[in-house]
N, C-alpha and C positions, 0 to 999 in steps of 0.2 A: 586558447583551448576552450574557454567558455563559449566563444562564438561558434565553435564547431558544434557544441551541444545544442545551441539554438538552431543551427542549420539542420541538425539531425531531427529535431522536433518538427521543423517545418516540412521536411521531406517525408517523414513518416506519416504526417497528417493524422497522427493518432493511430495509424494502422498497427504499429508495433505494440501499442497498448491495448488494442481491441483483440486480444488473443482468444477469439471465440469462434465457434462454428457448430454446425449440426453434427450429430454423432456419426462416426464411421467405425468400422472394425478392421479394415485392412489398409487404411490410408498410409500408415507408417511404413509398411513394407513396400508400397508401390510408389512412393514419392521420389522422383529422380533427383530432386534438389539435395536430398540427404547424402548423396554420393560425394558431394563437395564439402561436407561438414565433418571435421575430424571427431572421432569418438572421444578424444581427450580435450574437447573444447571446454573452456572454463565456464562459459555461460551459453545457454541456448534458449531461444524463444521462437516457437514455430506455429504459425497459422497454417496448418497443413491442408485445410479444406477452405475453399473460397468463403469469405465472410461477407454478409450483406451490408457492406459499408454504407451504401447510399441510404438504405432504410434506417440504419442506425443513426446516421447524421441527421435525418429528418426527425427521429424520435428524441434527439437531444437538442434540436434547434432552439436557441434562446436560453437554454439552461447552462449558461456559462457567464463568467465575469469578463466584460470587455474593458480590460484595464487600459489606461492611457499609456500606450507604448512609449510615447515621447518622455513621459515622466519616469516610467519604469526602466527604460534603456535610453538615457539622455545622450545626445550627441552634441559636440561643439566643434570649433575650428581645429581642435587638436585631435579629433577622432580620426583614426586611420581608415583607409579605403576598405580594409577587411572588416572593421567594425560596422561601417556603413552598409556593406554588402549584406551581412547576416542580419542586421537590424531591418533592412529593407525587406528581406525574405520573410522575417517574422511578422512585420507590420502587414504585409500582404496576406499572410495566413490568417491573422486576426480579423482582417477586414472582410474575408469571405467565409469565415467559419460558420456564420449563421445562415448561409445560403448554400445548401448541399450541391445543387446543380453547378453553381459557379465554382465552388471549391474543387469538385471533381474535374471540371473542364480546365481549370487553371493549372492543375498539376498533372493532367493527363491520366487520372486514376479511373479504374473501371468501377462499375456498380457493385460488383462483388470482388473481393481482393484477397490475395495471399501475401504473407510477409514473413521474413525470417530475420533473426539476429543471432549471431554466434561469434566466436573468436577463433582465430588461427594463432594459437599461442597468445601473445599479448595484442594481436592486431584485431580490432573490432570490424565486423562486416555486417552491413544491413542490406537486405534485398527486399524490394517491393515491386509487385507486379504493376505494370503500366498498360493502359489501353491506347494512349496517344503520346509517344515519346517526344514528338515535336513540341507539344504543349509544355512539357517539362523543361525542355531546352529553352523555349521562349521565355519562361519565367526566370531562368537563370540569366538570360540575356537582359531582361528588364532590370533585374537587380544590379547587374554590372553597369548598365548605362546610368542608373540612378546614383551609384556609389563611386564610380570611377575605377573599380577593381577590374583587372583583366585576368584571364585564365591562360594556362599553358595547355598545349595538346601533347598527349603522350600515346604511346602504342605499347600494348602488352599482348603478344601473340597476335590474334586477329582482331582484338578489341581496341578501339580508339577511346581515349578517356580525356576528361577535363580535370585539370589540377588547379586548386586554389591554395596558395601558400599560407600557412598558418604561422610560420616563423618569419623573421625579418631577413632581408637579403644578406646582411653581414653576419648572421648567426653561423656558427661553425657547422652545426647540423641543421638540416631542413626537414620540415614535415608539411606535406600537402594533404588536403582533403580531396578525395578523388570521387568523381561521378562518371559512371559508365552505364551504357544500356546494351544488353545483348539478349536477343530473342524476346524483346518487350519486358525484360527484367532489369530494373534499375539497381545498380550496386553503389553503395556509399561506403567508402573505406578510407584508410590512410595509406600514404606512401612516404617512406622516410629514406634518408640517406644511409641508414644502417640496416635496412632489411634487404634480403636478397630479392632479385627480380622474380624468381620463381614463386615467391610468396604472393606477390601482386597478381601473377597469372592465376594462381589458385583462387584468390579472392574474387577475381573477375570471371571465374567460371571457365577458364581455359584449361585447367588441369584438375583432375579428381585427386582427392587425398588418398594416401596409401591405406589408412585404416579408418574408413568412414563410419559414421554413426549408424548408417543403414545396415552395416554388417553386424550390428549388435542388437540387443533387445532392451536397451536403456529406456527408450521412450515407452515401449509397451509395459515394461516393468513398473515404471512410475505410475502409468495410468491404472494398472491392475492393483498396485499396492494401495492407492489412495482413492480408487473409485472415480478417477477423472475421465472425462470424455477423451478418447484416445487421440483425437485429431487437433488438440490445442494444449500443448505442453510447454512449460518453461522450467529451467533449472539453473542453479549455480553449483558447480562441482567443487566442493571444499577439498576433496582428496587430491584432485589435479592441481589445485592452487597451491597446496602445501608441497606437492611434488615439484612444482615449478620453482618454488622459493628455496627448497632445501637440497636440490640436486643440481648437477651440471648438465645432465642429458636425459633426465627421467621422462620428459615429455617435450612437446613443441615449445612450450613457454620456457622451460629450463634451457633448451638449446639456444633460443633467441637471446635470453639473458646472458648466457655464457659469451656469445659473440659481442654483445653490447659491452660487457665488462672488459673484453679484450681491447675494445676501442677506447673506452673511458679510462681504463687502468685502475678502476676502483670498484669493489663489490660491496654495495650497501647491505647485502644480506649475508655477508661472510660468516657472521656468528651463528646463523641458522643452518649452515652447511656442515657443522661438526657432526660426527656420527651420533653423538648422544642427542643433539637437537633434532636431527633427522628422524631418529627412532621415536622420540617422545612426541613430536609434532605429528608424525604419521599416525601414531596411536590415537591422538585426539581427533584427527580428521576421520579416522575409521569409526569413531564413536558418533561423530556428527558429520556424516558424509555429504549431504546435499541440502540445499534449500530448493524446494520444488513448488511449482504453481500450476494449477489446472482449473478446468471448468467443471462444475458439478451439473449445471443445467443452464439453459438460456432460451429466450424467445425474443425475436426481433420483428417489429413491423414499423411502418412509417409513423404510426400513432403512439407506439409504446415499446419500450425495451425492458427486459428483465434479465439480469445477469447474476448468477450465483457462482462465485469462485472461492478457492481456498489456496492459502500458502502454507506449506508445512516445512518446518525446520526438522528434518529427519534426525533421529537419534537412535543409537543402539545401546545407549547407557541406561540400562533398566533401573539402576539404583536411583539416578536423578529423576527419571520419568515416574518411578513409583512414588518418590517423595512429592513431586509436583502434583500427582494425582490425589494424594492425601489432602492437599490443601484445598481442593475443589469444594465449593459450598453450594448454596441454594440461590438460584436466580428465578424470578417470577416468570410464568409462561408468557405474559403479555409483553415482555421485553425481548422475546425471541421470535414471535410470530406476528406477521402482518404489520400494517402501518396505521393502526387505529389511533395512535397517540401522536402528539407533537414531538415529544422527546422522552426517551426512557434510558436510564443508565443503571446498570446493576452490577455489583461486585459480589461474587460468591466465594467466600473464604471461610473455611472451618477454622475459627480462631484457636480452638483446642489443638489443632494439628499444625498450626502455622509455625510456631517455634521449633517443634521437633522435625518437621519436614525441611525447613531451611537449614537446620543443623545437619541433617543427613546430606543435603546438597553441599553445604560448607565442608563437611568432612570428606566427601567424595572428591571435591575439587582439590583437596590437599593430599590426596592419596593416588598414586605414590608421590613421594617427595621428589620433585623434578631436579635433575642435574643440569639441564640446559639453563644457561644464565638468564635468558629472557623469561622463561617460564618460572624459574625459581624466584625471580623478583616479583612476579605477579602473585605467586603463592605467599610471599612474605607480606605483601600488602593486604592480601585476603585474610591472613591470619589475624590482622588487627580488627577485623569486622566480625567478631564472634557473635552469632545470633542468640546466644544464651540469654543475653539481657532482654531480648525481645519477649521471652516468656514472662518476665516480671511486668513488662509494659502491657501485655495483653491479658493479664490475669483478671482484670476488672470486666473484660468482655467475654468471660468464660461462657461457652455454649452458643455464642453467636455464629451463625452460618452464612449470613449475607446481609447486604443493605441495598436499597434501590431508591431511586428518585424518578418520578414520572410526572411530566406535565401533559395532561390529557387534552386540555382545551383552555382557551382564554379569549376574552374580548375586552378591549379597553374602552373607556368612556371619558368624556370631559366633564369633570365635576367642579363647576365654577372656576374654570381655568386650571384645575389640577387634574392630572391623570388618575384614574381609578379603575378598578376592575368591575366591568358590567357582569362578567362571569369569570370564574376561575375554578378549574377542575384539576386537582393535583393530588399526588400521594407520595408519602415518604414511608418506607418500611424498614424495619429491622427484624430479621428472622433469627430466632434463637430457640434452643431447647426449652428454656424456661423464661419467657419474656417478662413475666411478673417479677421474677427475681432480679432481672436486669433493671426494671423500673425502681425497685426498692434500693438497689445499689446506687442508683443515680440521685436519689432524693437528697442525700447529704450534700451533694455537689451543686444541686439546683433546687433550693428550698421551695419554690412555687409548686414543685411536683408533689410535695407533702400535702398540699391542700386539694389534690385531685383524688376523688373517690373512684379509682379505676378498678374494675373487676375483670376477671379473666373469662367472662362468659360471652364476650363479643359486644356487650353494650357500650356505645360510645359516650364520651363525656366532652363537654365544650371546653376547649382550651384557648379560645380566642383571646381572653384577657392576658394569657401568658405570652402571647406573641408581641404584645406591646406595639402594635402597628397603629398608625393614624386611622381613626374610624372612617375618614373619607375614602380610604382605599377600598372599603367594602369587602374586606376579607374576613371570613369566619371559618374556623377549623375545629375538627373533632379528633379525639384520640381514642383508640380502642385496641384491645388485644383480640385478634382473630386467629384462634388456634395457636400456632407457633409464631405468630407474626404480630409485632407491635407496629401499629399503623397510625400515622397522622394524615388526615385528608381533608379536602374541601371540595364542595360542589357535587352535583349528581353523579357525574362520571367518576369522580374520586370515590364516592360511596360505592359505586358498582365495583371498582377495582379492589376496594377494601374487602367487600364480600367475596370477591373472587379469590383473594388471598386466603380466606377462611377455608376454602375447599382444597387448598394445595398442601400436600404433606411435605415435611421437611426432609429433603433428600439432596444428596450431592449430585447436582445435575449440570454444573457449569462453573466457569470462573469469571468471565467478564462478557457483558453484552451491552450494546448500545444501539438505539434506533432513533432516527430523526427524520422528520418531514419538514424540509426547508420552507416550502410554500406556507404551510400552516404556522410555522414559527414566525416568519417575518411579515406576513400579510397584515395582521392586526397592528403591528408597530407602524407600518407604512400608512395604514388608514388613519391612525392616531396623529401622526405627524402632518398628514394632509389636512385633517380637520383643524389642527392648530394654526394653520396658515404659515408655518415655518418653512423655509426653503428645504427641499428634499435632496439629500445627497444622491448622486446618480447611482452609486453602488447599492444604496438601500432600496431605491426604486426598482432596480433590476431583480433584487432578491425576492420581491413580492411575487414575481411570476416564475420563480425558480422551481419548476415543477419536478422535483426529484426527491426520492426517499432512499435512505441508506441504512443498512443494518450491518454492524460489525461485531465480531466475537473473537475472543481469545480463549483457547481451551487446551487441555493436555490429554493426549491419548497414548497408547502403547507404541505409537509410531513416532511421536515427537510433539513439538509445539505447533498448534494449528491456529492460523489467523483466517477467519472467514469473512467474506463480504458479500452482501446482496444489495444490488442497486436496481431501483425501478425508476424509469424516467419516462415522462409523457411529453409529447410535442407541445410546445407553447403556441397556441393558435392566435394569440393576441398580436 
């Protein structure tokens, strides 16, 4: 089954992961593919408008790790033909990944592409648009010849398909991974000895489903609720998952599992099908109905790509959401905007609210007292984690609203055979209602602080001796209180960031943010190793030209837990 996952990665060529497109307003209503996708699908990921795959591949060319596949997926004389087949497909994919034209021609993919992933009950289905199906079949033929694996030919309705066995010939039940092409659409799915023939027909596009997602407003509702671009939507439906596990015929998954249980003679989820478990689990799912993902904005060209996406764990539990929102603290503006720095990490937590908020969450998770055995056991374990003790631990950090660490810039030098900093620009900040009081509380625990004449007027003091670093490193640092922020910094850029902190008021504006520029981070390290004459690890050398920037965030809203990501990638011209 692991090899099936490898094959899926190869065939998707990343298309399933590039769920991006230009904005449209009526795409969801007019997409004929949605007639074949059930409304009760457990998971859905749809690229509903052609995505500029070719330009995107050019924009990320070179910005990846070319791992040694032979080391990562070693083969020996005991390796099966199945293993050799899927490893062959993956190695071919890795070999052409940096060459967009070759990659597209190898797999018969168009310059702009649509793709879908969904489930028919428990059956996964992936559909990818092709421009040259013959090229795709030729790639499978090549992998067969290299591995010695052979396929079987099957027929489902008018569609002919290839099947590759994932199970052994002597296994009681068999599972095949299936490849089929109809109207230039590649379908990758599974065919098993325990699913009905009609299910495969539906997966291969021979039959429409009775209750399609196109007859609902699910996708439009997700886009409207979270401000996503309507033509690039993904979700996992927690309600349907619970329904499938707790009922015998509540949805397609439940019906499939009922038939499988009849064959196997044992129900691993029997304890969840009691009336009380069904009621309680359904209530939890109603409070946390879906995990959804969508695109906020994007721009793609051969030279550069910008992608702004969000994932939201939807929640209707206002008690927990209100408590989590109380925990939010302060994050500096430069950790959320742009890519001016090498690395910024900020955690915004209102320490005064941390223990009370977690206590509210803890109390809510134990209310009501569940009767379902599995849930009751979880509550029992949770009861032993009373967050009241946290209040005592955080008492010393009273008034703290957040902390951040920023590496703005650095350059290494060789100082008589020892590495040192030619330049170092960095900042560490602690944001609090009364930062001077925080310093006074720390003095008994760190006596050197008692010798620092720190004022709350913004004037810096030299704390280099406190760092106790070797002088040859060339690091000097200052400490200051800039408004509500205690900052330790070094370098000109560090000074600028410290002054910028002075201008920022203490507000609850976030929970967690991180930004990193990979090229700026690793290029000086590579230069230093090269100057030393030491052999350069291949992985390190590649990171020098890894021209990509990433921003990630975690936050809480009245709609749920939100994980955001912004990725900027520029084509590596070297």
